[in-house]
KEKE-3310 file (N, C-alpha, C; in steps of 0.2 Angstrom, whole numbers, plus 5000, padded with zeros to 4 digits):
npx = (5463:5471:5481:5487:5492:5499:5501:5508:5508:5517:5525:5517:5513:5501:5484:5487:5486:5484:5485:5480:5483:5477:5481:5475:5479:5478:5465:5455:5442:5433:5434:5424:5418:5429:5441:5449:5458:5466:5481:5488:5502:5505:5490:5474:5469:5459:5443:5443:5435:5425:5421:5409:5408:5399:5401:5395:5398:5405:5409:5421:5417:5427:5434:5424:5419:5432:5440:5439:5434:5436:5434:5440:5434:5439:5453:5457:5458:5458:5455:5461:5458:5464:5461:5464:5473:5476:5486:5482:5479:5490:5497:5499:5493:5481:5475:5462:5452:5438:5436:5427:5423:5419:5413:5409:5418:5434:5447:5458:5474:5484:5502:5502:5505:5514:5507:5511:5508:5513:5514)
npy = (5639:5623:5613:5596:5586:5569:5558:5545:5532:5516:5500:5485:5471:5458:5459:5468:5486:5503:5520:5534:5550:5566:5582:5597:5613:5631:5638:5631:5633:5631:5618:5604:5590:5575:5563:5546:5538:5523:5516:5502:5493:5493:5494:5501:5517:5517:5520:5522:5527:5539:5556:5568:5586:5587:5575:5563:5547:5535:5519:5508:5492:5483:5486:5489:5488:5486:5497:5515:5530:5547:5565:5580:5596:5607:5606:5604:5592:5574:5558:5540:5525:5511:5494:5476:5474:5467:5459:5463:5475:5483:5497:5514:5526:5539:5556:5565:5581:5590:5605:5620:5631:5645:5642:5628:5613:5609:5597:5592:5583:5574:5569:5556:5542:5527:5511:5496:5479:5465:5448)
npz = (5455:5461:5472:5474:5486:5489:5502:5514:5508:5505:5510:5513:5522:5515:5521:5530:5535:5528:5529:5518:5514:5506:5503:5501:5492:5489:5480:5489:5492:5482:5478:5474:5473:5479:5475:5476:5465:5457:5450:5443:5438:5421:5418:5417:5424:5438:5447:5464:5477:5481:5488:5493:5497:5508:5513:5508:5502:5490:5484:5474:5469:5473:5484:5493:5511:5514:5512:5518:5514:5519:5524:5528:5528:5535:5535:5522:5517:5512:5516:5514:5521:5522:5524:5527:5516:5501:5489:5476:5477:5476:5468:5461:5469:5467:5471:5467:5462:5459:5453:5454:5441:5432:5420:5422:5428:5433:5432:5445:5448:5460:5463:5465:5476:5480:5483:5489:5491:5499:5497)
capx = (5469:5473:5487:5486:5499:5497:5506:5505:5510:5523:5525:5514:5511:5494:5481:5489:5482:5488:5481:5483:5482:5479:5481:5473:5481:5476:5458:5451:5434:5431:5433:5417:5419:5436:5440:5455:5460:5473:5484:5492:5507:5501:5482:5471:5467:5451:5441:5443:5431:5423:5417:5406:5409:5394:5402:5393:5404:5403:5415:5420:5414:5432:5436:5419:5420:5439:5442:5435:5436:5434:5435:5440:5434:5443:5460:5456:5462:5454:5459:5458:5460:5464:5462:5463:5476:5479:5492:5480:5479:5496:5496:5500:5486:5481:5470:5457:5448:5434:5436:5422:5425:5414:5410:5410:5423:5441:5448:5465:5477:5489:5506:5502:5508:5515:5506:5514:5506:5517:5510)
capy = (5632:5619:5608:5591:5581:5564:5554:5539:5525:5511:5493:5482:5463:5456:5458:5475:5492:5509:5527:5538:5558:5571:5589:5602:5620:5635:5640:5625:5634:5629:5612:5601:5582:5573:5556:5542:5533:5519:5513:5497:5494:5490:5494:5508:5520:5515:5523:5519:5530:5547:5559:5574:5590:5585:5568:5556:5542:5530:5514:5503:5485:5478:5489:5490:5485:5486:5504:5520:5537:5553:5571:5585:5601:5613:5605:5602:5585:5569:5551:5533:5520:5505:5488:5470:5473:5461:5460:5465:5482:5487:5502:5521:5529:5547:5560:5570:5586:5594:5612:5624:5637:5649:5638:5621:5610:5607:5592:5592:5577:5574:5566:5549:5537:5520:5506:5489:5475:5459:5441)
capz = (5455:5466:5472:5478:5489:5493:5507:5516:5503:5507:5508:5518:5521:5515:5528:5534:5534:5527:5528:5514:5515:5501:5507:5495:5494:5484:5481:5491:5493:5475:5478:5474:5474:5478:5475:5475:5461:5457:5443:5444:5433:5414:5419:5417:5432:5440:5453:5471:5481:5480:5495:5492:5503:5514:5516:5505:5499:5485:5482:5469:5473:5474:5491:5498:5516:5516:5512:5520:5512:5523:5521:5534:5525:5539:5533:5515:5517:5512:5518:5513:5527:5519:5529:5524:5510:5496:5484:5471:5479:5473:5463:5463:5472:5465:5474:5462:5465:5454:5454:5451:5437:5430:5415:5423:5432:5430:5437:5446:5451:5462:5459:5467:5481:5479:5488:5488:5496:5497:5498)
cpx = (5470:5478:5485:5491:5497:5502:5503:5506:5515:5521:5522:5512:5503:5491:5482:5484:5488:5483:5484:5480:5482:5476:5480:5475:5478:5469:5452:5442:5431:5430:5427:5419:5427:5436:5448:5454:5466:5475:5489:5497:5504:5494:5481:5470:5461:5450:5441:5436:5430:5420:5415:5408:5404:5396:5399:5398:5401:5410:5415:5420:5421:5435:5431:5419:5427:5442:5437:5438:5433:5436:5436:5442:5438:5450:5462:5460:5457:5459:5456:5462:5458:5465:5461:5466:5478:5482:5489:5479:5485:5495:5498:5493:5485:5474:5467:5453:5444:5433:5431:5425:5419:5410:5409:5414:5428:5443:5457:5468:5483:5496:5507:5506:5508:5512:5508:5512:5509:5512:5514)
cpy = (5629:5615:5603:5587:5576:5562:5548:5532:5521:5504:5490:5476:5462:5456:5465:5480:5498:5515:5532:5545:5562:5577:5594:5608:5624:5637:5635:5626:5632:5623:5608:5593:5580:5565:5552:5538:5528:5517:5508:5497:5490:5490:5500:5510:5519:5519:5519:5521:5538:5549:5566:5579:5589:5578:5562:5553:5537:5526:5509:5496:5481:5481:5490:5485:5484:5493:5510:5527:5542:5559:5577:5592:5607:5612:5604:5597:5580:5562:5545:5528:5514:5498:5482:5470:5468:5463:5464:5472:5486:5490:5509:5523:5536:5550:5565:5574:5589:5600:5616:5631:5640:5646:5631:5619:5608:5602:5592:5585:5578:5570:5558:5548:5531:5517:5500:5485:5467:5453:5438)
cpz = (5462:5466:5477:5480:5491:5498:5510:5514:5506:5506:5514:5517:5519:5521:5532:5533:5532:5527:5524:5515:5509:5504:5500:5497:5488:5485:5483:5491:5487:5474:5478:5476:5474:5478:5475:5470:5461:5450:5444:5438:5426:5414:5418:5423:5432:5446:5459:5475:5480:5487:5492:5498:5509:5517:5513:5501:5494:5485:5478:5473:5476:5481:5495:5505:5519:5517:5514:5517:5517:5521:5527:5529:5528:5536:5527:5514:5516:5514:5515:5518:5523:5523:5525:5517:5507:5491:5477:5471:5478:5468:5466:5465:5471:5469:5467:5466:5459:5457:5451:5448:5435:5423:5417:5429:5428:5435:5438:5449:5455:5460:5461:5473:5480:5485:5485:5493:5494:5499:5503)
residu = (GLN:VAL:GLN:LEU:VAL:GLU:SER:GLY:GLY:GLY:LEU:VAL:GLN:ALA:GLY:GLY:SER:LEU:ARG:LEU:SER:CYS:ALA:ALA:SER:GLY:ASN:THR:PHE:LYS:ILE:ASN:ASP:MET:ALA:TRP:TYR:ARG:GLN:ALA:GLN:GLY:LYS:ARG:ARG:GLU:LEU:VAL:ALA:THR:VAL:GLN:PRO:ILE:GLY:THR:THR:THR:TYR:ALA:ASP:TYR:VAL:LYS:GLY:ARG:PHE:THR:ILE:SER:ARG:ASP:ASN:GLY:ARG:SER:THR:ILE:TYR:LEU:GLN:MET:ASN:SER:LEU:GLU:PRO:GLU:ASP:THR:ALA:VAL:TYR:TYR:CYS:ASN:ALA:ASP:TYR:ILE:THR:ARG:VAL:GLY:THR:GLN:THR:PHE:TRP:GLY:GLN:GLY:THR:GLN:VAL:THR:VAL:SER:SER)
# end
């Protein structure tokens, strides 16, 4: 089992930057891939970026070139550096971790952190 706690959200003007953090605790050595998702009000949750244990990353097209996901395995923490923020980036951002079990993987979620971008 793992617990995920996000932090770093807030209110920022369009064009600004924020850095989100997600700290994992518990059996962190069993965590495989981690990711950031977001959910805007009235919309479905969508994938933002993923990072593997070795650091390989993927990004949704709508954040490529603006957002950077990174991972510190020693601190069991992932980050999301968000630059050139747009009002459309306003959402609750969630951290996600794939936890390796004896029969496969189990997905854990954090509680989310609100990001609001004003125009």
